[in-house]
N, C-alpha and C positions, 0 to 999 in steps of 0.2 A: 757302661757295661754291667751286666747282671752280676751280682755277687751270689754265686751258687756254692753252698757247702752242704753236701749230702754224704751219707755214710757210704763207704766203699766196701762192698762185699764181694764174694766171688763164688762161682759155681762151675762146673761142667766137665764134658767129655774130655778124655785125654787127647782125643783127635780134634784138630781144628776143623771147623765146619765152614766151608765157603758158600756164600750166597751167590748163586750164578744168575745173571741177568740174561733175559732173552735177547736175541738180536745179534748184530754183527760186531758189537763193540768188543775191545780187547778184554780178556779175562785175566785174572790174577793166576800166575803160575803156582804150582804146588810149592815151589821154592819160596815165592813171595808170601804166600800164606803162612808157611812154616816159620819164615823170618819174622813176620808181624806178630804171630802168636808167641813165639819164643821171646821176643823183646818185651812184650806185654807181661809175660810170666815173670821175667827177671825183674822188671820194674815193680811188679806187685810184691814179689818176695823181698826184694832189697830195700825198696822205699816204703811202700804202703804198709807192709808188715814189719820189715826190718827196723824201720824208724817209728813204728807204732803210730803212723798217721791215721790209721783207722783201726780202732781196737776190735772192731767187728769182723775184720777181714780174715783173720788167721783161721777161725773155725770152718768157714765155708771153703777155704782153700785146702785145709787138711782133709776135709771129707770129700774133696773133688766135686763140689757142687757148683762150680763156675763154668758156664758155657762160653767158650770163646768162638766168636763168629767173625770171619774176615769178609767184608762185602767188596763186591767188584764195582759198586756204583761210581759212575762218573758225573752224576747229576744229582741235584737235591731231590728231584722227583723220584729217581730210582732209589735213592737212599731212603726216602720216606716209605716206599713200598717194602723195602728190606726191614725197616723199623717195624712197620705194621705186622709183618709176618713174625718177626721175632717177639713182639709183644703178645701176640696171640699164642705163640708156641709156649712162651713162659707161663702165660695164664693158664694154659691147659695142662701143663706138666706137673708132675708130683714134685713138691718142694724138696723131698729128700733126695731126688735125683738132680734136679736143676733148681737151685735156689735163686740164682742171679745170672745175668748175661752181660758179657762185654761185646758190644757190637763195634768192631774196629773198622774204620772206613779210610783207608790210606789214600784214596784217589779223589776225594771230594771234600770241600770245606777245609782245606789246608790253611786258609786265611782265618785268623781267629775271630775277627769281626763278623765275617759271614757265618762262621760256626755259631757264634753267639746268638745272632739273629735266628738261626735255624732252631734254636732250643725252644722257641715259642711254637714252631711247627711240630716238634717232638711232643710237647705238652698237649697240643691240639690233637694229635694222633691218639694219645691215651684217652682223651675225653671222647673222641669220635668212636672209638672202639668200646666204649662203655666200661672202661677199665680204671676210671678215676676213683681213687680210694683204694684201689687194689694194686696198681703198679705206679711207679714213678720212674723218671729218667734223670740221671745225675750226669755231670759233664766233666770230661777230661780232654786235654788238648796240649800239644807240644808247645804252643805259645800262650798258654792260659794266662789271663791277666785280670786280677780282681780290681773292681772300681776303686780309683783313687791311688793305685800303686804305679810305680814306674815299671816298664817292661822287664827290667832285670832284677826287680825286687825278689829276694829269695823266698818271700811268703808265697809267691805264685807257684812255686814248685810243688806245693801240696796237691795241686790239680794238674800238673804237667806230666803227661804220659808220653811214651815214645811216638805214638800215632794218634790222630783224632779218633775219639771213640765216644759212644753213647752207652752209659751204664744203666741197665734195666734192672730195677730193684722191686721186690715184693714189699708193699707197705707193712704187712704183717710181720715180716722178718725184721724190718727196720725198727718197728715198735717194740718187738721183743728185745732186740739188741739194746736199744736205748734204756728200756726199763731195767735191764740187767746190769747196765754200766752206771756207776755211782755218780759220774760228773760228765754226762754226755754233753751238756751245754758248754763245757769248757774245752771241748776237743779242738775247736778252731784256734783258740788262743794258745793252747798247748802246742799245737803244730807250728805255729808261728815262732814260738820260743825254741822248739827243736830245730827248726830250719835256720834260724838266726845263729844258733850255737854251732850248727853244722857248717854254714857258709857255702859259698859256691865251690871252693876247693874240696870241701868235704863231700858235696854232691857229686862232683866229678869222680872222686875216688869210689863211689858206688858202681862206676862202670856200667851204667845203664845203656844199652845200645840205642843209638839214635836212628830214626827212620832213614832208610837208604836215600841218599841224595840231600839230606838235611844236616846242617851244622847245629850242634847243640848250643 
C-alpha cells in the first residue's frame, strides 16, 4: 500500500455542493449531503486542527476557503468525471475564494485497497488535465492504512476521515505553507507521537461521527 502523507488544508462555501450525475442512478439526498459535510467538518475541526495533525489547515478553515463537495458517484468512472470537474474548477477559481477542495464520495471505493489503487487514476487525471505542478490529490479514508502497519495501528488515524475523500490541493499553497513552517519534514513523526499519546480511547472521545452504516 502506498504511503501518502500530504498537507491537509481546507477551503470553501458554507453550503455543501453536490455533484449530480446524469442518468437514472440514485442521488444523494440533501440530508445525506448535509450529514457527510457536517461529519467531515467535525473531523477537520476536532482531529486535523484540534490535534494539530496539519499545521496548515487552521488558516484556510478560518478563512472559509475550503470547498466541500459530496459526490453521487457509484462507480470509479463517474467519480473520475467528478474529480476532473473539481480539478478544473479549483484551477480556475480565485485562491482567495477556494484554496482547496474536499471531494467526499460516500458511495464508491469504500474498500481501502480499491481506493488506494484509484489514487493512481487520480494522479493521472491531474496530468491529463495539464495540471501537474499546479494541483495535487491527497488521500483520506475511514480505513486508511499505511504500508507496514496493522489495521488498528493508531498511526493510521492521521489519514482516517469519516468518509472516503480526495483532497485537492494547490501546489503553490502547499509550498508556501511548508516554507512558513519551521519543521515541515517532521510533521508525520509528530503526528504519530500525538496519536500514540492519545490512543484509541482518546480518539473515541473526540466523538467524530462515523459514516452512516459503518462501525468505527
